N, C-alpha and C positions, 0 to 999 in steps of 0.2 A: 313508628319502630316496625322495620321490616324484619319478617321472620326469615332467616337464611336454611335454617336447619333445627329439626328438634327428634328427641328420642327420650327414653325413659331415664334417661342419665344427661342431657346435654341439652340447653337452648342456645341455638347460636343467632345472633340479631346484627342488625345494621343500625348503630347508634346516629341518631340525628344530631348535628351540631348544638351548640349551647343548652344541652341538657345535662344535669348531672348524673354522675353515675348512681349516686343514692342521695336520700334526703339530707339536705344540709340546712344552713341558716337562712338560706334564701326562701325557704318555703314553696318552691318552685318544683314543678312535677319532675320525677326523677327516675332512669331508666329501669331501676330495680323495681321500683312499685308498678311501672307500666309492664314489667315482664312478668312480677307475680300476678297482675290483673288479669293479662293473657292468659297464664296458665289455670287461673281459677274459674274464668268463665268457659275456657274451651271443653274443660275436661269436668266442669261442674263441681271442684274440689270444694269440700268443706272445710270450715276453720281456716287457719293460717296456713299459706303455700311456703315451701323450702325452696329458696334459691341460694346458692353461694356464689358470692363474689370474687371471681378467681385473678383478675386483674383488672386494671383502671385505665381508663383514658379521661384525659383533662378535660374539664367542662367545655371548651371551647370546640374541642375535636371530636369529629364524626367518625363512623367507619364500622368494622367487624369486631364484636367482642362474643364473648362465651359466659355463660353461667353455666354452674352445675346443679341439677335437679335433685342431686342427693349427697350426703354427708360424706360420703365414700367417694363420689366422683370428685367433690371439692378438694379433700385431701389428696388425691392422686394428682388432680391438676396441678394443684400448689406445689407439689413437688417437682413436676416438671419444670414450673418456673423457676423453683430454686436451682434445679441442675441443669438450667438454659437448653432443655429440649423442646420447650415451648417458644414456637419461633414466631416474631413478630416482624411485620414487612411493614412498611409506611411510605405515603408517596407525602411529598412537600414541595412548596415552591420556595426558593429561596435567592437572596440577592446573589447575582453572579460574582463581580470583580473578580474574576481570573480564577474561578472556582475550577479545581482539577476534574478530569473526567470521572475518576475514581478514586477514593481515598479510605483510609481507616483511622478513626478517633478514636483516643484512648486518653481518657482524665479521669480525676477523682472528684466527685461532686459533694458538696455540703449544701443541706436546705436550712434556710432561716423559718424557723416554723412560724416565728410571729410575725414576720413579713410576708410569707408565702412565696419567697424567691428562692434559688438555687443560683451558686456560685461554683467555680473552679476553685479547691482549694485541697492542699496535699492532706488534710486530716478528713476529707470527705471519704466516701465509698467510689471503689473501682467502676466506670461507666464505658462501654466500648460499642461501637457499632461500623459499619462498612456501609457505603452508598455509591451509587452510579447515577450518572446524569443520563436522564432519557431525552430531554430537547431542551434548546436554549432560545429564548427571543429577549430583544433589546436587552435589559439589564438583570434579566431574571434567569433563574434555571429550574427546571422541572427534576426532582432528583427521587430515585428509589431508596429508601435507607432501610437496611438489615439491621435489626437491633439484636444486640448480644446481652444486654441487660436492661433491667426496666426500671431505671431510676426516674424518679420525677423530674420532670421538665426536660429529660435528657438531651432530646433531637433539639429542642429550642435553645438550649444553653450550649451543647458542644458546636452547633453552626455560627452561633450570635458570637461566641467567644473568637471565632476565627474570621469574623467580618462576614459573614455570611446569614445575617439575620433571616428568619422566616417572613416571608410577605403577610403582612398583618397582624403580626404578633405583637400586641400592645404592651406587653410585660418586656420584652427583650429585644425589641427594634426601635429604637430613637426616632427611626424616622416613618414609622407605621401611621397611617392615615387613620384618626380616630373613628371608631365604631366600624373599622373594617374587619371581616372575617379572618381569622388566622387560617394560613393554606397548609393545615396539616391532616392528613386523613390515614386512619387504619385500614391498609389495603387487603392485608392478608394474615391470617394466622394459621400455624400447621401443629399440631400435636398428636398424641397417640389415644387413643380412646381409651377411656378411663376402666373400661371394662373388659372390652374386645381386644386392646393394643393395637387395632389397626390406626395406621397414619391417615388422620383427618386433615384436609386443607379445605380451607374457607377462604374465599375474597371478594371484594367489591370490585366488579370490573372497572376498567380505567376509563371507561365512558360514563361511569357513573361519578367519578372523581370530580367534584364541582368548582374547582380551582384551575382551570386549564390555561395554557399561555400560546 
């Protein structure tokens, strides 16, 4: 876990791939517990450390994420997520197949909780994003994705539904090579500081992106 920024209200870190955001049935080490341990040890905190989970990344996805160090900060950041002023930008490698240089995707997504999959369905919640192609090689394209909503599996499903599935996506790409890592990375977060209201921007530079083409 790489720490990118911290103050009395925020902890911004770079999440490693294949680590869950919080404890689950796998019993594997999770990012929230790692972050709490970091705070506890660094500041010699007695008792339980508070860290609020403001947003989530899928287990196989790495990159920038933020925790709130107070309940007030958690509430204010969560409101920014709800009103879409909390900006999230991702990098992904997708199958090209004539992908436009840039485009806007808008769909309704419905999650099947039992199977943990998401599909396009008029009964679902609105999901929207914009993207631009940064690079192409062979049959793949590196895209920068500007996420306007934070639906579960959104990027993966919206690209896959248009015949541009993510490279290595074991769930939504039928051609994915078994045991390959999904090529999706949380590249940048932008939001207002929950106390000072200053615009904060954090990113993982593109040279750290682990899925170059």
